[in-house]
N, C-alpha and C positions, 0 to 999 in steps of 0.2 A: 096682448100682442108684444112679441119681442123683435127688435130691429138690431142687427149686427153689421160689422164692416167685413164682407167677404174677401178671403185673401186676394180675389183677381183685381179689385180696386186698388190694391197696395202698389201696383205697378205704375200708378200715375202720381210720379213724384216731381220735384223740382227739375231735376234731371233728365227726365223722360220727355218723349215727344207729346204726352197726353197732357189734358187739363189736370190742375192739381189743386188742392187745398194746402195753403201754407201754415195752418194750424194743426193741432194735435187730431191725427185721423180718427181716434177714440171718441172725438167730440161729435162727429159726424151723425151717429144714431139719435143723439139728444137735437141737434139741428134739425133733423128729418122728423123726429116727436113733434118738435115745436111747431113745425109747419105741416103736419100731415093732413089738416083739414083743408089744405090747397093742393092736394094730390090730385092727379088726374089719370085716367088710364094710358097705358102704354099701347105697344103694338099687339098686345094678344092678353087675354085673361092671365093674371098672375104677374103682371109688369104694371109697375105705377112709376110716375115721375113726379117729384117733389120739388117745387122751387123754393130756394132759399135765397136769403140775402148774399150779395156778391163779395161781403167783406172776406178778404183772406184768399179768394180764389181766382186763380189765374187761368187763362186759356191757353190751350195748345193749339188751337185753330188759327191760321194765318189767312188774311184776306189777301189774295195773289193780286200782283201787278204785272204787266206786260214786262217780259223778260225774266220773270220770277226763275229762280234756279230750282229745280226737283231732283230728287234722288229716289231711288228704290231700292227695295230689299225682298227676298224671298226667305222668311223665317217664322219659325211657331210662335205665338203669342206668349205660350207658356210650354214647361216641359210636358211631353206625351202628346202634344197636339202636332197635326199635319202643318206644314209650314203654308203660308199665304202671303200674296204679293201686296205689298205696302208702299204707297208712295207719300213723299214727306217733301214740305218745303223749306227752303233755307230762310230763316227768318230775318228780313232786313234789319230788324232792332236787336238780333243777337239774343232776345231773352223774349220771354211770354208776356203777354200783355195782360192788364187787370180785366177780369171778367166783366161784361155788361149785362150778362143774366146768367142764371145757373139752375140746373136741374139736376137731382140727384136720382139715378134710375135704381130702383129695387125690384128684385124678383122675388117671389115666395119660394120659401125654402124646398116645398114640394116640387115646383117647377124645376128648380136646379137639381133637385134629387134624379130627375130623369136621366141626367149625364153624368151623375156622381159629383157634381160641382158644390153641394150644399156645406154649408158649415154648423148650421143648426139642425136640429130634428126635423125631418119633413112635415110641413104642417101648413095648413091654410093661414095659421095665425103668425107664423114666424116670416120676417122679412130680412132680406139681406142686401147690403147696398153693394152694387156691383160697378157702377160707373160714375164718374163726376162729369156731367156736360155742361162746361163752362164756355159760353159763346163770346165772342169778340162784338157781338151786335146785341140789339135788344130783341126780345121774343123768342119763341120756340126754335129750337135747333133739331131740325128732322134727321132721323138716323141716316147715316152715311150709305149711299147706295150699295157699296161692296158688302158692309157689314149686313145689311138687310138682305142681300142675295145669299150671303154665307148662313143666314139664320132660315131663310126661306127654304132653300135647295138643300138644307141639311148637312151643311159642312161640319168636318170634325170641330168640336167646341162650340157650334151655333146651337141655338134654342130654336125650336120650331115655331114659326110664326101663327100657323092655323089660320092663315087668311085667305080669303078666296081670291081667285085671279084679280078681280076687279079691285079688291082691297090692296092687293100687292103691287098692282100697277100704280094706283092712286099714291100710295107711300113712296114708291120708287120716283114717281115725278116729282113729289115734293121734296124728296131728298137730292134728286138732279139739280133742282133748281137752285137749291140752297148752295149746294156743295160745287157747283160748276165754277166757282171762282174763288174756293178755299181749299185748304189741305192742312193736315197736321204739320207743325214744325219739325225739323229734324232733329 
């Protein structure tokens, strides 16, 4: 089994609105490998979530309070993709907070190859880190509803969920409940 850092996750930096790892990104494959026995299935076959220690991880997720200022944009996540609507929250702390739980999201390289987004040879043995999900709260952080919908409905840059309607609605319900009072920081 080979694990690598996909270029997509490298957008998760201290100056981005996303959660990030303050250590050397090239250490992430070792962190994942050391915790592989705790991996759980993601939203479809070929996606796994690996919980890791929270040390040096910071959450880009803000818990909203009444009166929170929100901003929006309409831009692609990376060159060549169609733009998406994004809503961000202005952090009252003006900085990200230490993560209370962290899951590293990995896609198999053969799954990423469906959209040409793989960096390893397509194989069921090769895994690529595509996201750092660092939460400001304990426990699992469900996929954000808009991300789930982009994936499920086949938006540019999304990865098909292969969910039944019932599975999709259940995942959407869980995401809606979690994200109802949260947003990524601006």
